[in-house]
N, C-alpha and C positions, 0 to 999 in steps of 0.2 A: 301505829303509823307504818305504812308500807311504801315501797317504791314500785311504780308500775311503768314498764315500757321505757325506761330511761336509757337502756343500752341497745345499740344496733350493730350487728355483725355483718350486715349486708352493705356492700359498696354501692356506689351510684350506678355501676355497670351491672348490678344484679349478682355479682360474685361474692363469695365469702371474703372477708377482710379482717383486719385487726379491730377489736371492739372500740366503739366510739359512742359518744352521746347521741341520742336520737333527737335531732334538732327539729323534728316535726312538732315537738312539744313547745318549742319556742321560748325556753327559759321561763322567767316570770316577770320580765320587765315590760309588760304591756301597759295599757291605760290604767289598769288596776292590778298591781303585782300579785300574781296568783301563787303565793308561796306554798300553800297547801290547798287541796280541794277534795271534795267528797265524790267518790266514785262508788256507786252502789252502796251508799251508806258507810263507806270505808274511807278513812283519811289517807290521802296520797301525798307524799313529799314531792312537790314540784320544784323546790329550790335546787334540787340536785341537778336539774337541767342547766343551771347557771354556773356550774363548776368550770373554772378556767383551765386552759392548757398551760402547763409550766414546762419549759424546755429542760431536757436532761443532758448530761454529758455524753458525748459520742463514745462508742466502743469500736476501736479499730481492729479489724480481722485481716490478717495477711492471707491473700488468696494465692499469690505467686511471687516468688523472690527472683532477683535478677539471675539470668542464665549464666552469667560469668562465674558464679560460684560452682556451677555444675561441671564446667569444662576443665577445672584445675586437676592436675594429676594427683596432688596431695588432697585426698578426700577429707582428712581431718581438718585441713585449713579451710576447705570449702564449707564444711559443716560449721566451723567456728565463725566464719564470715556470715553465714546464713543466720545463725543465732544472734549475732550482733545486729544484723540488719533488722530482724524482727523486734529486738529490744529498742532499737533506735526509732522505729516507726510506730511503736505501740506505747511502751511504758516510760521511756526516758523524756519525751517532750512534756514540758510543764503546761503548755497550751497548744491546742490544735484548732486552727480557725480558718475561715474563708469559704465555708460550704454554703452554696446558694443554689436554688433551683426554682426561682420565681419565674413563672410563665407570663409573658407580656405580649400584647398584640400591637402591631404597627398599623396605622391607618393612612389612607389617602382621602382627601375631601374634595367635594365639588359643590357648587352653589345651588341653593334652593330658593328661588324667588329673589325679590329685590330687597328684603329686610335684613339680609346679612346672615341668615341661617345657612348652615353647611350640612351636607349629607356625607357622613364618614363611611368609607368602605375598608374592610379589613384586608390588608395586603400581605401580612407576614406574621408568623407566630415564632417567638424566640424564648429560650430558656436562659436565665442568667448564668453566667459562667462561674464555675467554682475555681478559686485560686487558693490552693492549700498553702498555709503558712504554719510552720511549727517553731516553737520557741524552746530553746534548750539552755540550761545552766551547765557550763563546762565543768568537767571533773578534773581531779588531779592528774597531771600528765597530758591533758588535752586529748583524751581518746575520742571525743565526739568530732572535733575538727580533723583529727588524723584519719578517722574512718571515712568521712565524707570526702576528704581530699583524695583518699585512695580510690573511692568509687568514681570520682570525676576524672582523675588523671589516668587510671588504668582501664576504666570502662568506657569513658566518653571522649575526653580530649585533654592531653597534657599541654600546658601553656608553652613549653619550650619546643616540642616536636610538632604540635598541632595535630597530633594523632593519638589514638588510644594505646596505652602501654601494655595491654593485656597479652600481646603476642611475645613480650619479653619474659613472661612467666612460663612455667612448665605446664602446658595445657595438653589435653588428651588429643590423640590423632583424629583425623577426618573432621576437624572443626575449622577454626580460623587459619591455622597454619597451612591448610590445604587450599586456601583461597576462598574460603567461605565469606559471606557478607557479615559485617558487624551490624546486625539489625538491632532495633531498639530493645528487643526482649533481653539482650545481654546485660543492659545496665538499668532497666526500669523494672518496677514491680507493679503488682495489681493489689489494691487494698479495698476492702469493703468497710465502710464506716456506718455504724448502726446507732441510731438514737432510740433507746428503749423507753417504755413508759416508767412510771414511778416504782413498779415492782420488778423491773427488769424481765418482764415476761412477754410483752407485746412490742412489736416494732412500730414506731411512730413515723420515723423517716429513715431512709437508707440511701447511701451514695456509693455507687460502684465506680472506683477511680482506677483507670488504666493509664499506662505510659507515665507512671509516677517516677520522677527523678529530681534530685536537688539541683537548683540553679547556682548554688554557692556552697562552699564548705564551711562558711562562717568567717567573720572578719578576723584577720590576723594583724595585730598592732602591738607595739611595745614602746615604752618610754622610760625616762629616768627623771624622777622628782623626789629628792630626799626628804622633802617636807610633806609629802602627800602619803595618804594611806593606800594600801593595796586595794585592788578592785576585783569584784566578781566579774567573770566574763559570761555574757549572755549573747546567744546567737538567735537571730530571727531568720529562718531559712525558708525561702519560697520553693515550691515544688511544681513541676509540670504535671498536668493531669487532663485526661479525656474522661469526663464524668457523665454517668447516666443515672438518672433518678426518676423512677416511675413506679407504677403498681407492681410490675413484674420484678423489679429489683427489690421492692419491699417484701414481696412474697418469698423470694430466695433468701433474703436476710432473716425472715421469720423462721425458715427451716433451720438456719444456722443457730439462731438464738435459742431455739428449742433444745439444741444439743449442748448448750453451754451450761456451766455449773454455777453461774452467778445467781440463779433463782433458788430460793430456799437456803441461801448461805446465812449462817447465824454466827456472828463473832463470839457469842457466849459459849459456843460448843467447840471453838478452836482451842488446841493445846499449844501453849507457847513453846517454841523450840529452845531447849537448854542443853548446853554442852556438858554432858555428864562428867567427863573426866575433870574439866576445869572446876566444876562445882564441888566435886568431892575433894580435890586438892585444896580448894579454898576453905571448905568447912573443916578440914582436918587440921588446919593451922589457926583457926579462929575460935571464938567462944560464942555460945548461944546467949540469949537474953538472961538466962539464969546462971551464966558464967560457968557452965559445965562444958568441958571439951567434947567435941563431936568428931566421930570418925568418918562421917559421911552419912548419906541417906540412900535408901533404895529408890530408884527411879524407874519409870517405864522402860521397856526394852528399846534400844536405840537402833538407828540405821547404821550402815557401814561407814558413814561419814562422821559418826560420833554424835549426831544430833537426835534429840528425842523426836519421834515421828508425831506429827499432828494428825488429828482426826477431823473429818468434815462432819 
């Protein structure tokens, strides 16, 4: 049994693209389902052409962080805020939703004859707007709410002064303190969202989102009810975005995905991080299964932070 001509790497514009099924073969759902057929006396698997597309989780990639982190005199604070921003936009959300790029045509119509038939003319082409929404589970001390509150009040607008508070911080010369404009690049970021295929090797969809900023820091509310249980706090935060999604964006996303390490990652080859000192202290005061005291064990060489280095 063999598979013949099922894959097509040529886009409809004639250029190379991500691999996709060759729909010239038309699956096998015709008048008589052609599950296999003979080609030159060789059996060919035609059912492969009927393989369905299954959507995969998006991979967010930070292209640009807000400029407000770069103008702070305290570089360590700027780096810390930048790292928190990257975590907030990539790994901390439990869901990231709202990505759409459906192309639709609008028409105008005029009469054809007396029977009621209408001739439709195409007058406009639109792409459905992406509205990014991220859901967070708040952590101890409410760091998620505090971070977005800082971004909004210091980078965009404080509710009491109705202006950004960034000029009250120690910022570098020749920036806002010299009368520069507070343009949107100070408080917005640019993020590329990639939907890969099932082996994380090829780009299926990609969305380049610019002018990304939160519309809220998350709901703040408190109450007193001695008979009630405590509650988890979950935020659903909507973000502004100017989104582009086309073949050019997908090609750029493919170049980035090619450089990422998520392809060929095998959890069976990962080494679990173990704190060597804590383990030796624990084993020195406990007994093994045969009840013989242990003084510790030899572990692989650790990094400076005391944790065993994992290997990819």
